[in-house]
C-alpha positions as a Markdown table, in Angstrom:
| # | Residue | x | y | z |
|---|---|---|---|---|
| 1 | Unk | -213.3 | 90.4 | -49.9 |
| 2 | Unk | -211.3 | 91.2 | -53.0 |
| 3 | Unk | -208.2 | 89.1 | -53.4 |
| 4 | Unk | -205.2 | 91.4 | -54.2 |
| 5 | Unk | -202.2 | 89.1 | -53.5 |
| 6 | Unk | -201.0 | 85.5 | -53.8 |
| 7 | Unk | -201.0 | 85.2 | -50.0 |
| 8 | Unk | -204.7 | 86.1 | -49.8 |
| 9 | Unk | -205.6 | 83.6 | -52.5 |
| 10 | Unk | -203.6 | 80.9 | -50.6 |
| 11 | Unk | -205.5 | 81.9 | -47.4 |
| 12 | Unk | -208.9 | 81.5 | -49.0 |
| 13 | Unk | -207.8 | 78.2 | -50.6 |
| 14 | Unk | -206.8 | 76.8 | -47.3 |
| 15 | Unk | -210.0 | 77.6 | -45.4 |
| 16 | Unk | -212.1 | 76.7 | -48.4 |
| 17 | Unk | -210.4 | 73.3 | -48.5 |
| 18 | Unk | -211.0 | 72.8 | -44.8 |
| 19 | Unk | -214.8 | 73.5 | -45.0 |
| 20 | Unk | -215.0 | 71.4 | -48.2 |
| 21 | Unk | -213.3 | 68.4 | -46.6 |
| 22 | Unk | -215.4 | 68.7 | -43.5 |
| 23 | Unk | -218.7 | 68.8 | -45.4 |
| 24 | Unk | -217.6 | 65.8 | -47.6 |
| 25 | Unk | -216.6 | 63.7 | -44.6 |
| 26 | Unk | -219.7 | 64.6 | -42.6 |
| 27 | Unk | -221.9 | 63.5 | -45.5 |
| 28 | Unk | -220.0 | 60.2 | -45.7 |
| 29 | Unk | -220.2 | 59.7 | -42.0 |
| 30 | Unk | -224.0 | 60.3 | -41.7 |
| 31 | Unk | -226.0 | 57.1 | -41.0 |
| 32 | Unk | -229.6 | 56.3 | -40.0 |
| 33 | Unk | -230.1 | 56.2 | -36.3 |
| 34 | Unk | -227.4 | 58.8 | -35.6 |
| 35 | Unk | -228.3 | 62.0 | -33.8 |
| 36 | Unk | -227.6 | 65.4 | -35.4 |
| 37 | Unk | -225.4 | 66.2 | -32.4 |
| 38 | Unk | -223.2 | 63.1 | -33.1 |
| 39 | Unk | -222.8 | 64.1 | -36.7 |
| 40 | Unk | -222.0 | 67.7 | -35.7 |
| 41 | Unk | -219.4 | 66.6 | -33.1 |
| 42 | Unk | -217.7 | 64.6 | -35.8 |
| 43 | Unk | -217.6 | 67.7 | -38.1 |
| 44 | Unk | -216.3 | 69.8 | -35.2 |
| 45 | Unk | -213.4 | 67.3 | -34.6 |
| 46 | Unk | -212.4 | 67.6 | -38.3 |
| 47 | Unk | -212.4 | 71.4 | -38.2 |
| 48 | Unk | -210.3 | 71.3 | -35.1 |
| 49 | Unk | -207.8 | 68.8 | -36.7 |
| 50 | Unk | -207.5 | 71.2 | -39.7 |
| 51 | Unk | -207.0 | 74.2 | -37.4 |
| 52 | Unk | -210.2 | 75.9 | -38.3 |
| 53 | Unk | -212.8 | 77.5 | -36.1 |
| 54 | Unk | -216.6 | 77.1 | -36.5 |
| 55 | Unk | -217.9 | 80.4 | -38.1 |
| 56 | Unk | -221.4 | 80.3 | -36.6 |
| 57 | Unk | -220.0 | 79.6 | -33.2 |
| 58 | Unk | -217.4 | 82.3 | -33.5 |
| 59 | Unk | -219.7 | 84.9 | -35.1 |
| 60 | Unk | -223.1 | 84.3 | -33.4 |
| 61 | Unk | -222.6 | 81.9 | -30.5 |
| 62 | Unk | -224.5 | 79.2 | -32.5 |
| 63 | Unk | -225.2 | 76.1 | -30.4 |
| 64 | Unk | -223.2 | 73.7 | -32.7 |
| 65 | Unk | -220.1 | 73.4 | -34.9 |
| 66 | Unk | -222.2 | 73.2 | -38.1 |
| 67 | Unk | -225.8 | 73.7 | -39.1 |
| 68 | Unk | -227.8 | 70.5 | -39.7 |
| 69 | Unk | -231.3 | 70.5 | -41.1 |
| 70 | Unk | -233.7 | 67.6 | -41.6 |
| 71 | Unk | -236.7 | 67.5 | -44.0 |
| 72 | Unk | -238.9 | 70.6 | -43.5 |
| 73 | Unk | -236.0 | 72.5 | -41.9 |
| 74 | Unk | -234.4 | 74.9 | -44.4 |
| 75 | Unk | -231.4 | 76.6 | -42.8 |
| 76 | Unk | -229.5 | 77.2 | -39.5 |
| 77 | Unk | -230.7 | 74.0 | -38.0 |
| 78 | Unk | -229.5 | 73.3 | -34.5 |
| 79 | Unk | -227.7 | 69.9 | -34.3 |
| 80 | Unk | -229.7 | 68.7 | -31.4 |
| 81 | Unk | -229.3 | 65.3 | -29.7 |
| 82 | Unk | -233.1 | 64.9 | -30.1 |
| 83 | Unk | -232.8 | 65.1 | -33.8 |
| 84 | Unk | -232.5 | 61.6 | -35.1 |
| 85 | Unk | -231.4 | 60.9 | -38.7 |
| 86 | Unk | -233.7 | 58.3 | -40.5 |
| 87 | Unk | -233.5 | 56.4 | -43.8 |
| 88 | Unk | -234.7 | 58.6 | -46.6 |
| 89 | Unk | -234.4 | 61.9 | -44.8 |
| 90 | Unk | -233.6 | 65.0 | -46.7 |
| 91 | Unk | -230.5 | 66.2 | -44.8 |
| 92 | Unk | -228.7 | 69.5 | -45.2 |
| 93 | Unk | -225.3 | 70.2 | -43.7 |
| 94 | Unk | -223.8 | 73.8 | -43.8 |
| 95 | Unk | -220.2 | 74.2 | -42.8 |
| 96 | Unk | -218.5 | 77.5 | -42.5 |
| 97 | Unk | -215.3 | 78.3 | -40.7 |
| 98 | Unk | -212.4 | 80.7 | -40.1 |
| 99 | Unk | -208.6 | 79.9 | -40.4 |
| 100 | Unk | -205.9 | 82.5 | -40.0 |
| 101 | Unk | -208.2 | 85.4 | -40.6 |
| 102 | Unk | -209.9 | 83.9 | -43.7 |
| 103 | Unk | -213.5 | 82.6 | -43.9 |
| 104 | Unk | -215.3 | 80.3 | -46.2 |
| 105 | Unk | -218.8 | 78.8 | -46.4 |
| 106 | Unk | -220.3 | 75.7 | -48.1 |
| 107 | Unk | -223.3 | 73.4 | -47.8 |
| 108 | Unk | -225.3 | 70.7 | -49.4 |
| 109 | Unk | -228.5 | 68.7 | -49.2 |
| 110 | Unk | -228.6 | 65.0 | -49.8 |
| 111 | Unk | -230.9 | 62.0 | -49.2 |
| 112 | Unk | -229.8 | 59.7 | -46.4 |
| 113 | Unk | -229.7 | 56.1 | -47.7 |
| 114 | Unk | -232.5 | 55.0 | -50.0 |
| 115 | Unk | -234.7 | 57.7 | -51.5 |
| 116 | Unk | -237.9 | 56.3 | -50.1 |
| 117 | Unk | -239.6 | 59.7 | -50.1 |
| 118 | Unk | -238.6 | 60.8 | -53.6 |
| 119 | Unk | -236.4 | 63.8 | -52.6 |
| 120 | Unk | -233.7 | 63.1 | -55.2 |
| 121 | Unk | -235.3 | 65.1 | -58.0 |
| 122 | Unk | -235.3 | 68.2 | -55.8 |
| 123 | Unk | -231.7 | 67.6 | -54.7 |
| 124 | Unk | -230.5 | 67.1 | -58.2 |
| 125 | Unk | -232.3 | 70.2 | -59.4 |
| 126 | Unk | -230.6 | 72.3 | -56.8 |
| 127 | Unk | -227.2 | 71.0 | -57.7 |
| 128 | Unk | -227.7 | 71.5 | -61.4 |
| 129 | Unk | -229.1 | 75.0 | -60.9 |
| 130 | Unk | -226.1 | 76.0 | -58.7 |
| 131 | Unk | -223.7 | 74.7 | -61.3 |
| 132 | Unk | -225.4 | 76.7 | -64.1 |
| 133 | Unk | -225.5 | 79.8 | -61.9 |
| 134 | Unk | -221.8 | 79.6 | -61.0 |
| 135 | Unk | -220.9 | 79.0 | -64.7 |
| 136 | Unk | -222.6 | 82.3 | -65.6 |
| 137 | Unk | -220.9 | 84.5 | -63.0 |
| 138 | Unk | -218.0 | 86.7 | -63.9 |
| 139 | Unk | -216.9 | 90.3 | -63.2 |
| 140 | Unk | -219.5 | 92.8 | -64.2 |
| 141 | Unk | -222.5 | 90.4 | -64.3 |
| 142 | Unk | -225.5 | 91.8 | -62.4 |
| 143 | Unk | -226.3 | 89.9 | -59.2 |
| 144 | Unk | -230.0 | 90.3 | -60.1 |
| 145 | Unk | -229.4 | 88.4 | -63.4 |
| 146 | Unk | -228.0 | 85.4 | -61.6 |
| 147 | Unk | -231.0 | 85.5 | -59.2 |
| 148 | Unk | -233.3 | 85.5 | -62.3 |
| 149 | Unk | -231.4 | 82.6 | -63.8 |
| 150 | Unk | -231.8 | 80.5 | -60.6 |
| 151 | Unk | -235.5 | 81.4 | -60.3 |
| 152 | Unk | -236.2 | 80.6 | -64.0 |
| 153 | Unk | -234.4 | 77.3 | -63.9 |
| 154 | Unk | -236.4 | 76.3 | -60.8 |
| 155 | Unk | -239.7 | 77.1 | -62.5 |
| 156 | Unk | -238.7 | 75.0 | -65.5 |
| 157 | Unk | -238.6 | 72.0 | -63.1 |
| 158 | Unk | -241.9 | 72.9 | -61.5 |
| 159 | Unk | -240.1 | 74.2 | -58.4 |
| 160 | Unk | -239.8 | 77.5 | -56.5 |
| 161 | Unk | -237.1 | 79.4 | -54.7 |
| 162 | Unk | -236.9 | 80.7 | -51.1 |
| 163 | Unk | -236.8 | 84.5 | -51.3 |
| 164 | Unk | -235.7 | 85.4 | -47.8 |
| 165 | Unk | -232.5 | 83.3 | -47.6 |
| 166 | Unk | -229.6 | 84.5 | -49.7 |
| 167 | Unk | -225.9 | 84.0 | -50.7 |
| 168 | Unk | -223.4 | 86.6 | -49.7 |
| 169 | Unk | -219.9 | 87.9 | -49.8 |
| 170 | Unk | -217.3 | 86.1 | -47.7 |
| 171 | Unk | -213.6 | 86.2 | -47.0 |
| 172 | Unk | -212.5 | 88.4 | -44.1 |
| 173 | Unk | -215.7 | 87.7 | -42.2 |
| 174 | Unk | -218.7 | 85.2 | -42.6 |
| 175 | Unk | -221.0 | 87.8 | -44.2 |
| 176 | Unk | -219.7 | 90.8 | -46.0 |
| 177 | Unk | -220.4 | 92.8 | -49.2 |
| 178 | Unk | -222.3 | 92.0 | -51.3 |
| 179 | Unk | -224.7 | 91.3 | -48.4 |
| 180 | Unk | -227.4 | 89.7 | -50.5 |
| 181 | Unk | -227.1 | 87.4 | -53.5 |
| 182 | Unk | -230.8 | 86.3 | -53.9 |
| 183 | Unk | -232.2 | 83.2 | -55.6 |
| 184 | Unk | -234.7 | 85.4 | -57.5 |
| 185 | Unk | -234.8 | 88.5 | -59.7 |
| 186 | Unk | -234.6 | 91.4 | -57.4 |
| 187 | Unk | -234.9 | 94.4 | -59.7 |
| 188 | Unk | -233.9 | 96.8 | -56.9 |
| 189 | Unk | -230.5 | 95.0 | -56.5 |
| 190 | Unk | -228.2 | 97.0 | -58.8 |
| 191 | Unk | -224.9 | 95.5 | -57.6 |
| 192 | Unk | -222.6 | 93.6 | -59.9 |
| 193 | Unk | -220.1 | 90.8 | -59.3 |
| 194 | Unk | -216.6 | 92.2 | -59.0 |
| 195 | Unk | -213.5 | 90.5 | -60.4 |
| 196 | Unk | -211.3 | 88.9 | -57.7 |
| 197 | Unk | -214.0 | 89.1 | -55.1 |
| 198 | Unk | -215.0 | 86.0 | -53.1 |
| 199 | Unk | -218.6 | 85.2 | -52.6 |
| 200 | Unk | -220.8 | 82.3 | -51.3 |
| 201 | Unk | -223.3 | 81.3 | -54.0 |
| 202 | Unk | -226.4 | 79.4 | -52.7 |
| 203 | Unk | -229.5 | 77.8 | -54.1 |
| 204 | Unk | -232.6 | 77.4 | -52.0 |
| 205 | Unk | -234.9 | 75.3 | -54.2 |
| 206 | Unk | -238.4 | 74.6 | -52.9 |
| 207 | Unk | -241.2 | 72.2 | -53.8 |
| 208 | Unk | -243.8 | 74.8 | -52.9 |
| 209 | Unk | -242.9 | 77.5 | -50.4 |
| 210 | Unk | -241.4 | 80.9 | -51.3 |
| 211 | Unk | -240.5 | 81.9 | -47.8 |
| 212 | Unk | -238.9 | 80.2 | -44.8 |
| 213 | Unk | -240.0 | 81.1 | -41.3 |
| 214 | Unk | -237.8 | 81.2 | -38.1 |
| 215 | Unk | -238.9 | 78.6 | -35.6 |
| 216 | Unk | -239.3 | 79.1 | -31.8 |
| 217 | Unk | -235.7 | 78.0 | -31.1 |
| 218 | Unk | -234.6 | 81.4 | -32.5 |
| 219 | Unk | -232.3 | 79.8 | -35.1 |
| 220 | Unk | -233.9 | 77.2 | -37.4 |
| 221 | Unk | -235.7 | 78.3 | -40.5 |
| 222 | Unk | -238.5 | 76.0 | -41.6 |
| 223 | Unk | -241.3 | 75.7 | -44.1 |
| 224 | Unk | -244.8 | 75.9 | -42.7 |
| 225 | Unk | -246.7 | 74.3 | -45.6 |
| 226 | Unk | -245.2 | 70.9 | -45.6 |
| 227 | Unk | -242.8 | 71.6 | -48.5 |
| 228 | Unk | -239.2 | 70.7 | -48.8 |
| 229 | Unk | -236.1 | 72.7 | -49.7 |
| 230 | Unk | -232.7 | 71.7 | -51.1 |
| 231 | Unk | -229.8 | 74.0 | -50.5 |
| 232 | Unk | -226.3 | 73.8 | -52.1 |
| 233 | Unk | -223.5 | 76.3 | -51.7 |
| 234 | Unk | -220.0 | 77.0 | -52.9 |
| 235 | Unk | -217.5 | 79.7 | -52.1 |
| 236 | Unk | -216.1 | 81.0 | -55.3 |
| 237 | Unk | -213.6 | 83.6 | -56.6 |
| 238 | Unk | -215.0 | 85.8 | -59.4 |
| 239 | Unk | -212.8 | 86.2 | -62.5 |
| 240 | Unk | -213.2 | 87.6 | -66.0 |
| 241 | Unk | -214.3 | 84.1 | -67.2 |
| 242 | Unk | -215.5 | 81.1 | -65.2 |
| 243 | Unk | -215.1 | 81.5 | -61.4 |
| 244 | Unk | -212.7 | 79.5 | -59.4 |
| 245 | Unk | -214.7 | 77.1 | -57.1 |
| 246 | Unk | -212.7 | 77.4 | -53.9 |
| 247 | Unk | -214.7 | 74.8 | -52.0 |
| 248 | Unk | -214.5 | 72.2 | -54.8 |
| 249 | Unk | -213.1 | 69.6 | -52.4 |
| 250 | Unk | -216.7 | 68.9 | -51.1 |
| 251 | Unk | -217.5 | 67.2 | -54.4 |
| 252 | Unk | -221.0 | 68.8 | -54.3 |
| 253 | Unk | -221.8 | 67.7 | -57.8 |
| 254 | Unk | -221.6 | 64.0 | -57.0 |
């Protein structure tokens, strides 16, 4: 959406704060031995307390309040009671929601407990690349140029990007124009970021894979070559200078 009034900005700030707080609290609540369903129910209770509705449930009938991925799962992970969190797991939580007609989206990967599998370099790279990408976005900048930046920074760290999962516009619905904000240089994408628009910027940084594949559950995207992927996401408002990070309350950089 394009923010055209103070009331619209306030609406986006409120829902962005709600998903940011929910993500932060879920990350703090996660413990080894807990099921993904337990963690998801906790997140759902926070959203309800804040008056927000789960976006994936509302939009797609997703079987959970939030999306939770473990290890080789990349996106849209079902928070199943059979999915047990373990020490050292690479965990990703994606929280998106609606409040009073406004929608926001954020997510983040982290290592649960001690980094016994050495996932932290991947997580840190994803965070740093997202920060650099966001700092380079302003009105008029080509979306393809930001994708090129993300892909180039990943290569500098010996990593790759997932090419079939993308960022997107957000605001009056979960996914809106621009429909695709890729993590790579798509020379056919001629769109530019527009001042006052709200978008969800995501990184999908991979140890090996370039594509994620949908699993048999019809929702979860996974890698099939044993590689791992870290994802981080903020909802931002584009300006003439540095963007406003609307979901800053999730403290993604920490």
